[in-house]
C-alpha positions as CSV (number, residue, x, y, z in Angstrom):
1,M,173.6,27.2,70.0
2,T,170.0,26.5,68.1
3,R,167.9,23.9,68.7
4,I,163.7,23.2,66.2
5,V,161.6,21.5,68.1
6,T,157.7,20.9,67.1
7,R,155.2,22.2,69.6
8,P,152.6,19.6,71.2
9,Y,148.7,20.4,71.0
10,P,146.0,18.3,72.8
11,F,144.6,16.2,69.8
12,R,140.8,16.8,71.7
13,D,141.4,20.4,72.0
14,S,142.3,20.4,68.1
15,E,139.9,18.6,67.4
16,R,136.7,20.3,69.3
17,L,138.3,23.4,67.0
18,R,138.0,21.6,63.7
19,Q,134.4,20.3,64.8
20,S,133.4,24.3,65.0
21,G,134.4,24.5,61.2
22,I,138.6,25.8,61.4
23,H,141.1,24.8,59.2
24,P,142.4,21.4,60.1
25,V,146.0,23.4,60.5
26,L,144.6,26.8,62.2
27,A,143.1,24.1,64.5
28,R,146.4,22.2,65.9
29,V,148.1,25.8,65.0
30,Y,145.4,27.2,67.7
31,A,145.0,23.7,70.3
32,A,149.1,24.6,70.9
33,R,148.4,27.6,71.4
34,G,146.2,26.9,74.5
35,L,143.1,28.1,72.8
36,L,140.5,25.8,73.9
37,D,137.1,28.2,72.6
38,V,136.2,28.9,69.2
39,K,134.8,32.8,70.8
40,E,138.7,33.6,71.5
41,L,139.4,34.1,67.9
42,E,136.2,36.5,67.7
43,S,137.6,40.2,66.0
44,E,134.3,41.9,66.8
45,L,134.1,45.0,69.1
46,S,131.5,43.4,70.3
47,A,133.5,40.5,72.5
48,L,135.5,42.9,74.1
49,I,135.8,42.6,78.0
50,A,134.1,45.8,79.3
51,P,136.0,48.3,81.1
52,S,134.0,48.3,84.2
53,G,136.6,45.0,84.8
54,L,138.8,47.8,85.6
55,L,139.9,48.6,89.2
56,H,138.9,52.9,89.5
57,I,137.8,53.2,85.4
58,G,134.8,54.3,86.9
59,A,135.9,56.8,89.3
60,A,138.7,58.4,86.3
61,A,134.9,58.2,84.0
62,S,133.7,60.3,86.5
63,F,135.9,62.7,87.4
64,L,137.1,63.4,83.7
65,A,132.9,64.0,82.7
66,D,132.7,66.4,86.1
67,A,136.5,67.6,84.5
68,I,134.9,68.5,81.2
69,T,131.7,70.0,82.4
70,A,133.3,72.4,84.6
71,K,135.6,73.1,81.0
72,K,138.4,72.6,82.9
73,K,142.5,72.4,81.2
74,M,144.0,69.3,80.6
75,V,147.1,68.3,79.6
76,I,148.5,65.2,78.7
77,V,151.8,63.7,79.6
78,A,153.3,61.6,76.8
79,D,155.9,59.3,76.7
80,Y,158.4,59.4,73.8
81,D,157.3,55.7,72.1
82,C,155.0,54.6,69.8
83,D,152.7,53.4,72.2
84,G,153.2,56.9,74.5
85,A,152.3,58.6,70.8
86,T,149.6,56.7,69.8
87,A,148.3,56.7,73.6
88,C,148.7,60.6,73.4
89,A,146.8,60.8,69.7
90,V,144.2,58.5,71.3
91,G,143.5,61.1,74.7
92,L,144.1,64.4,71.9
93,R,141.0,62.8,69.6
94,G,139.1,61.5,72.1
95,L,138.8,64.0,74.6
96,R,138.2,66.1,72.8
97,L,135.6,64.5,71.5
98,L,134.1,63.9,73.8
99,G,134.2,67.7,74.7
100,A,137.8,68.1,77.1
101,N,139.6,71.0,76.5
102,V,143.3,69.4,76.0
103,D,146.2,69.7,74.8
104,F,149.4,67.8,75.7
105,I,153.7,68.2,76.1
106,V,155.3,65.0,75.5
107,P,159.3,65.6,77.0
108,N,162.7,65.7,75.5
109,R,163.9,61.9,77.2
110,F,167.3,63.3,77.2
111,E,166.6,66.4,79.1
112,Y,163.8,65.3,81.0
113,G,164.2,61.7,81.5
114,Y,161.4,59.1,81.5
115,G,157.7,59.7,82.9
116,L,155.8,62.5,85.0
117,T,159.4,64.0,86.8
118,P,158.8,66.7,89.0
119,E,161.3,68.5,86.2
120,I,158.2,67.5,83.8
121,V,155.9,69.1,86.1
122,E,157.6,72.2,86.2
123,L,157.7,72.7,82.3
124,T,153.9,71.4,82.2
125,A,153.2,74.0,85.1
126,R,154.9,76.8,83.0
127,E,154.1,76.7,79.8
128,K,150.8,74.5,79.8
129,S,148.3,75.9,83.3
130,P,147.1,72.6,83.5
131,D,143.6,72.3,86.0
132,I,144.4,68.1,85.8
133,I,147.9,66.3,83.7
134,V,146.4,62.9,82.5
135,T,149.7,60.7,81.9
136,V,149.4,58.5,78.7
137,D,152.1,54.6,79.1
138,N,153.6,56.7,82.0
139,G,152.9,57.9,85.7
140,I,152.7,54.4,87.7
141,A,156.2,54.9,88.4
142,S,156.1,58.6,89.3
143,I,155.8,59.1,93.2
144,D,157.8,62.0,93.5
145,G,156.6,64.0,89.8
146,V,152.5,63.2,91.3
147,A,154.1,65.2,94.7
148,E,154.7,68.3,92.7
149,A,151.8,68.6,90.7
150,N,149.9,67.7,93.8
151,R,152.3,70.6,95.9
152,R,151.1,72.9,92.7
153,G,147.1,72.3,93.2
154,I,147.1,70.2,89.8
155,E,145.0,67.1,89.6
156,V,146.9,63.6,88.1
157,V,144.7,60.6,85.9
158,V,147.6,58.3,85.6
159,T,146.3,55.8,82.5
160,D,149.8,52.9,82.5
161,H,150.0,49.6,81.8
162,H,154.2,49.4,83.8
163,L,154.5,46.7,86.1
164,P,154.5,49.2,89.5
165,A,156.9,49.3,92.5
166,D,155.9,49.0,96.1
167,T,154.4,52.0,96.7
168,L,152.5,54.4,94.7
169,P,152.2,57.7,93.4
170,A,149.6,59.7,95.3
171,A,147.6,60.4,91.8
172,R,143.5,61.6,91.9
173,V,143.1,58.7,90.2
174,I,145.0,55.4,88.5
175,V,144.1,53.4,85.7
176,N,146.7,50.3,85.5
177,P,145.4,46.6,84.9
178,N,148.4,45.6,86.7
179,Q,148.0,47.7,89.8
180,P,147.3,45.7,92.8
181,E,144.0,44.2,93.2
182,C,143.3,44.9,89.5
183,G,141.1,42.3,88.3
184,F,141.1,43.2,84.7
185,P,141.9,39.8,82.5
186,S,143.3,41.7,80.1
187,K,146.6,42.0,81.8
188,N,148.1,43.0,78.7
189,L,146.7,45.9,77.6
190,A,149.6,48.3,76.3
191,G,149.6,52.2,77.7
192,V,146.5,53.2,74.1
193,G,144.9,50.3,75.0
194,V,144.7,51.7,78.5
195,M,143.6,54.8,76.9
196,F,140.9,53.5,74.7
197,Y,139.0,52.2,77.6
198,V,139.1,55.1,79.0
199,L,137.1,57.0,76.6
200,L,135.3,53.7,76.7
201,A,134.3,54.8,80.1
202,L,133.8,58.0,79.9
203,R,131.5,58.3,76.8
204,A,129.5,55.1,79.0
205,E,129.1,57.6,82.1
206,M,128.3,60.9,79.7
207,R,125.4,59.3,78.5
208,K,124.2,58.1,81.7
209,R,124.4,61.9,82.6
210,G,122.6,62.6,79.8
211,I,125.3,64.9,77.9
212,F,125.1,61.9,74.6
213,D,122.3,59.4,73.7
214,A,123.3,56.0,71.5
215,Q,123.0,57.8,68.0
216,T,125.3,61.2,69.1
217,Q,127.1,59.4,71.1
218,P,131.3,60.4,69.1
219,K,132.7,57.2,67.6
220,L,135.2,55.9,69.5
221,D,136.0,53.6,67.1
222,V,137.5,55.7,65.4
223,L,141.0,55.7,67.3
224,L,141.5,51.9,66.7
225,D,143.9,52.7,63.7
226,L,145.8,53.9,66.1
227,V,145.4,51.8,69.0
228,A,145.9,48.6,66.9
229,L,149.5,50.6,66.0
230,G,150.6,51.7,69.8
231,T,149.9,47.9,71.0
232,V,151.9,45.9,68.1
233,A,154.3,48.1,67.7
234,D,154.7,48.0,71.9
235,V,155.4,44.0,71.6
236,V,152.8,42.9,74.7
237,K,150.8,39.4,74.4
238,L,148.4,40.0,71.9
239,D,145.7,38.0,74.0
240,A,142.3,37.6,72.8
241,N,141.4,40.5,74.1
242,N,144.6,43.0,72.3
243,R,143.2,40.9,68.8
244,I,140.3,42.0,68.7
245,L,142.0,46.0,68.5
246,V,144.1,45.0,66.3
247,A,142.0,43.0,64.3
248,Q,139.7,46.0,64.3
249,G,142.4,48.5,63.6
250,L,144.0,46.7,60.8
251,K,140.6,46.9,58.9
252,R,140.1,50.3,59.2
253,M,143.6,50.2,57.3
254,R,142.6,47.6,54.7
255,A,139.5,49.6,53.8
256,G,141.4,53.0,53.3
257,R,139.4,54.5,56.7
258,M,142.6,55.2,59.0
259,H,144.3,58.6,60.2
260,V,146.2,60.2,57.5
261,G,148.9,60.4,59.2
262,I,149.4,56.4,59.7
263,A,148.6,56.4,55.7
264,A,151.3,58.8,55.2
265,L,153.4,56.9,57.2
266,F,152.8,53.4,55.2
267,R,152.9,55.8,52.0
268,A,156.7,56.4,53.2
269,A,157.6,53.5,54.5
270,G,156.5,51.6,50.6
271,R,154.0,49.7,52.0
272,E,150.4,48.9,50.9
273,A,148.0,49.9,53.6
274,R,145.1,47.7,51.7
275,R,147.3,44.9,53.0
276,A,148.4,46.2,56.1
277,T,149.6,43.1,58.2
278,P,151.0,43.3,62.2
279,F,153.9,42.8,60.7
280,D,154.3,46.3,58.4
281,L,152.6,48.1,62.2
282,G,155.8,46.3,64.3
283,F,158.7,46.7,61.5
284,A,157.8,49.6,58.7
285,V,155.2,52.2,60.1
286,G,156.3,51.4,64.1
287,P,159.5,52.4,63.6
288,R,159.4,55.3,61.6
289,L,157.1,56.9,64.2
290,N,159.8,55.4,67.2
291,A,163.0,57.5,65.4
292,A,161.2,60.8,66.5
293,G,161.2,59.7,70.1
294,R,164.6,57.9,69.1
295,L,166.9,61.5,67.6
296,A,164.6,64.0,67.7
297,D,161.5,64.8,69.6
298,M,157.8,63.0,69.8
299,A,156.3,65.8,69.1
300,L,156.6,65.4,65.7
301,G,155.5,62.1,66.0
302,I,152.8,63.0,68.0
303,E,151.4,65.8,65.2
304,C,151.7,63.4,62.5
305,L,149.1,61.3,63.8
306,T,146.8,64.4,64.7
307,T,146.5,66.4,61.9
308,D,144.0,66.2,59.6
309,D,145.8,67.7,57.1
310,E,147.0,66.0,54.4
311,G,149.7,67.6,53.1
312,R,151.5,68.2,56.5
313,A,151.1,64.8,57.1
314,W,152.9,63.2,54.6
315,A,155.8,65.9,55.2
316,I,155.8,64.9,58.4
317,A,155.8,61.4,57.4
318,Q,159.0,62.3,54.7
319,E,160.7,63.5,58.0
320,L,160.1,60.7,59.7
321,D,161.5,58.1,57.6
322,G,164.8,60.4,56.9
323,I,165.0,60.3,60.6
324,N,164.8,56.6,61.1
325,K,167.6,56.0,58.1
326,E,169.6,57.6,59.8
327,R,168.2,55.9,63.4
328,R,169.6,53.0,60.9
329,E,173.0,54.3,60.4
330,I,173.8,55.6,63.9
331,E,172.9,52.1,64.9
332,S,175.0,50.2,63.1
333,G,178.0,51.8,63.9
334,M,176.9,50.9,67.4
335,Q,176.4,48.1,66.8
336,D,179.8,47.8,65.3
337,T,181.3,48.9,67.9
338,A,179.1,46.3,70.2
339,L,180.8,43.5,68.2
340,A,184.0,44.5,68.4
341,L,184.2,45.5,72.3
342,L,182.3,41.8,72.4
343,D,185.2,40.9,70.4
344,N,186.1,38.5,73.2
345,F,183.0,37.1,74.6
346,S,182.2,33.7,75.2
347,P,178.4,32.6,75.6
348,A,179.7,29.3,77.2
349,D,181.3,31.0,80.1
350,S,178.4,34.4,80.5
351,N,174.8,34.2,81.6
352,T,174.0,38.1,81.0
353,I,175.5,41.1,79.0
354,S,176.6,44.3,79.7
355,V,178.0,46.6,77.5
356,F,178.9,50.5,77.6
357,D,181.1,52.7,75.3
358,A,180.9,56.8,75.3
359,S,180.6,57.4,72.5
360,W,176.8,55.8,72.2
361,H,173.4,57.9,71.6
362,Q,170.9,57.4,74.8
363,G,168.0,56.9,71.7
364,V,169.6,54.0,70.3
365,I,170.8,51.6,73.1
366,G,167.5,49.7,73.4
367,I,167.8,48.8,69.2
368,V,171.3,47.6,69.7
369,A,170.6,45.7,72.9
370,S,167.6,43.8,71.0
371,R,170.0,43.1,68.1
372,L,172.8,41.6,70.7
373,K,170.2,40.3,72.2
374,D,168.7,38.1,69.1
375,K,172.7,37.2,68.2
376,F,174.0,36.4,71.7
377,F,170.9,34.2,73.4
378,R,171.4,36.9,76.6
379,P,169.9,39.2,78.3
380,T,171.6,42.5,77.1
381,I,172.2,45.5,78.5
382,T,173.6,49.0,76.5
383,F,174.0,51.7,78.4
384,A,175.3,55.4,76.6
385,P,176.3,58.7,78.6
386,G,173.2,60.3,80.6
387,G,175.1,63.3,81.7
388,D,176.1,64.6,85.2
389,G,178.5,61.3,85.8
390,M,175.2,59.1,84.3
391,I,174.9,56.7,82.1
392,K,171.7,55.0,81.4
393,G,171.0,51.6,80.1
394,S,168.4,49.8,77.6
395,G,167.8,46.1,77.9
396,R,166.0,43.3,76.4
397,S,165.4,39.6,77.5
398,I,165.0,36.2,76.7
399,P,162.6,33.7,78.1
400,G,162.4,33.1,81.1
401,F,164.6,35.6,82.4
402,H,161.7,38.7,83.9
403,L,164.2,41.6,83.4
404,R,162.5,44.5,85.7
405,D,162.5,41.9,88.2
406,A,165.8,40.8,87.9
407,L,166.3,45.2,88.5
408,D,164.9,44.7,91.3
409,L,166.8,41.9,92.6
410,V,170.2,43.9,92.2
411,S,168.6,46.8,93.9
412,K,167.6,45.3,96.8
413,H,170.9,43.4,97.3
414,A,172.9,46.9,96.1
415,P,170.2,49.0,97.5
416,S,172.9,52.9,96.1
417,L,173.5,51.3,93.1
418,I,171.3,51.3,90.4
419,E,169.9,55.3,90.7
420,K,166.9,54.2,88.9
421,F,164.8,51.7,86.8
422,G,161.3,50.7,85.4
423,G,160.0,48.2,82.7
424,H,158.3,45.1,81.8
425,A,159.8,41.5,81.2
426,M,161.3,41.8,78.2
427,A,162.5,45.3,78.0
428,A,163.8,47.1,80.9
429,G,165.4,51.0,81.0
430,L,168.0,51.9,84.4
431,T,170.1,54.7,85.5
432,I,172.9,54.3,87.3
433,R,176.8,56.3,88.1
434,A,179.3,55.3,85.3
435,D,182.2,54.7,87.9
436,A,179.4,51.9,88.8
437,F,179.3,50.1,85.7
438,D,181.7,47.4,86.3
439,T,180.2,46.8,89.5
440,F,176.3,46.3,88.0
441,S,177.5,44.3,85.1
442,A,178.9,42.0,87.7
443,A,176.2,41.4,90.1
444,F,173.3,41.2,86.8
445,E,175.5,38.4,85.7
446,K,175.6,37.0,89.1
447,V,171.4,37.2,88.9
448,G,171.3,35.4,85.7
449,S,173.6,32.8,87.1
450,A,171.2,32.2,89.6
451,W,168.2,32.4,87.2
452,L,169.4,30.8,84.0
453,G,169.7,27.5,83.7
454,K,171.3,25.4,80.4
455,H,169.0,25.3,79.2
456,Q,167.0,28.7,78.8
457,L,169.9,29.8,77.3
458,E,170.0,27.7,74.1
459,R,167.7,29.3,71.2
460,V,164.8,27.4,70.1
461,I,162.7,27.4,67.2
462,E,159.1,26.4,68.3
463,T,157.5,25.1,65.2
464,D,154.0,23.6,64.3
465,G,155.2,20.2,62.5
466,P,154.9,19.3,59.1
467,L,152.8,21.1,56.3
468,E,150.1,18.4,54.5
469,D,150.9,18.7,51.0
470,A,148.0,19.8,50.3
471,Y,148.3,23.2,52.2
472,Y,150.5,24.9,50.8
473,T,149.0,27.1,48.7
474,T,148.1,30.8,48.9
475,Q,144.7,30.2,49.3
476,F,145.4,28.5,52.8
477,I,148.3,31.9,53.2
478,E,145.3,33.9,52.4
479,Q,143.6,31.9,55.4
480,M,145.8,32.5,58.0
481,E,146.1,36.1,57.3
482,G,142.7,36.2,58.9
483,Q,143.9,35.8,61.8
484,V,145.7,38.7,63.9
485,W,149.6,37.5,64.5
486,G,152.1,39.0,66.9
487,Q,154.0,38.6,70.6
488,G,152.6,35.8,72.3
489,F,150.4,34.5,69.6
490,A,153.1,33.5,67.6
491,P,152.6,33.0,63.7
492,P,152.6,29.5,62.2
493,V,156.0,27.9,61.8
494,F,155.8,24.9,60.2
495,C,159.2,22.4,59.5
496,D,160.0,19.5,57.3
497,E,163.1,17.5,55.3
498,F,163.7,18.8,51.8
499,R,166.1,18.4,48.9
500,I,168.6,21.6,48.4
501,I,168.2,21.1,44.5
502,S,170.1,24.9,44.7
503,Q,171.7,27.8,46.7
504,R,173.0,31.3,45.6
505,I,174.0,34.5,47.4
506,L,172.2,36.9,47.6
507,K,173.0,40.8,47.8
508,E,176.3,39.1,50.2
509,K,173.2,39.0,53.3
510,H,170.5,36.6,51.8
511,L,170.4,32.5,50.9
512,K,168.1,32.0,47.9
513,L,167.0,28.5,47.7
514,L,165.4,25.8,45.6
515,L,163.9,23.3,47.9
516,E,162.1,19.8,47.2
517,R,160.3,17.6,49.0
518,N,157.6,14.7,47.6
519,G,158.6,15.4,43.7
520,V,157.9,19.4,44.2
521,R,160.1,22.1,44.2
522,Y,159.9,25.4,45.7
523,D,161.6,28.5,46.0
524,A,162.5,29.6,48.9
525,I,165.1,32.7,51.1
526,W,166.7,32.5,54.8
527,F,167.5,36.1,55.4
528,G,170.3,37.3,57.1
529,H,172.2,34.2,56.7
530,T,174.5,33.2,54.6
531,D,176.1,29.9,54.9
532,A,175.7,27.1,52.0
533,L,173.9,24.2,53.6
534,G,174.4,20.4,52.2
535,G,172.5,18.2,50.0
536,K,169.1,17.6,52.9
537,A,167.8,20.3,55.1
538,K,165.3,20.1,58.0
539,V,164.0,23.8,57.2
540,A,161.8,25.8,59.5
541,F,159.8,27.7,57.5
542,R,157.0,30.6,57.1
543,L,154.9,30.1,54.1
544,D,155.0,33.6,52.3
545,A,152.7,34.0,49.2
546,N,155.2,36.4,46.8
547,E,154.0,38.6,44.0
548,F,155.8,39.2,40.4
549,N,155.0,39.9,37.1
550,G,151.5,40.0,38.1
551,V,152.0,36.3,39.2
552,T,151.2,34.7,42.9
553,K,153.5,32.3,44.2
554,V,154.3,30.3,47.6
555,Q,157.4,30.5,49.1
556,L,158.9,29.2,51.8
557,M,160.5,31.9,54.3
558,V,163.4,30.3,56.3
559,E,164.3,30.5,60.0
560,H,166.5,27.9,60.8
561,A,167.8,25.7,58.7
562,E,169.6,22.1,60.2
563,A,172.2,20.3,57.1
564,L,171.4,16.4,57.4
565,G,174.0,14.2,56.7
């Protein structure tokens, strides 16, 4: 069941924004998203929240500055997704700019699991002989791994953004906006954002020590294309602070001032960096980087982001594109299997989905969970074999159902059921015994039925209501594209009633429409939908500028439509 609703917005806030010079439509769009002050739209770096607000960041900066002076060897332990890869690249490039001796290691997710495990510490010690381990986008749950590093005399700096458990690891220093007692106003920094902030604080500490001055200090804004990519790809909320980081990264990309690896990934994806959008980062560039961590080795992705050799970057980008194509094929097969397994699934009788198949690939289950969640609009966990009688699950959630907290509750009710788990509100991972699958499914469904009411299990398409005739223009689209839209700051979706002049199916997958309103006709397309509409429909849509044969016209991208009469 899907409903179209119009977001309410405070008229006074909208008027105040309009009187500040904001476009009248954008004023109500912003007000509907809770934006109160035009200052929240600033995209200059000077508007960033100061690093000093992050708990322990001063201690981290001081410790790392001492380590650089003492020429100690650091090794970054990265995570295997796009946020982890960009955070690793930012750490490597930034620390080297600041004079550090630094290397990295990225665990193979299938052999070593997630985070700084004791096995990863042993591997790092054997292969890299570090004095210091710096985690990026992981570490907050690595109690045993940090203990093993301490036992070996290796000091650990944890930089992470994931939610902590009740106990924190005994690291030398932890920087994480979500750790207890951290008063940093933006809890939504991605792992790459946390690492960038650590570098800002470290550079300030080195200025204070007289190592650099304002003229001689390295420029860290050169890292912002990487920060923007990791932030968008990790689907963290784009609050005012994250929007600045993303806006600055996009600005560099559009100006051609990006790292050669990112330029190569744009090219491999067939996208134009000069017109880069958050959509490109999340759905074209990010997935190609993520594919390495899903099917192969994220070291390849990290090399793409850290090489300065254009030829090497292009060769890796093509390889990543090939891996991504393979990932899509595997995903398609897994999706077909999942739908067959769920043939008798009745959304009306279930609040959650748990599904397992012995043939599935561990690296792709998260994407399949996401697809099933989108189709059935239920919190979904898909499982694949994990070896040694274990299965590994990856989950995706719907608004109003905190997935990590749900797993925590299952674990508290049945302490021996889940071997380990972690994650966020909307995405989480876990490991259970293969023979415990049915027990887990029942326990997860029990939490779902307790937490989810009927209204939460209805898919709601939120819109910004009708758009005045005067703004169906490419000029207005350009104005909208001047802002960074994304997770938690949704791009404008408008809604109105249209007469349907014609409709046909494209490539057996998409509905191509010609719509009419107030005597004006508009081309429209509804991707992934083939059911015909009647003669009139209520349509929720985004505006798009479609360029064909040198002519740019407004096109409506249909999000949902309801037939009328």
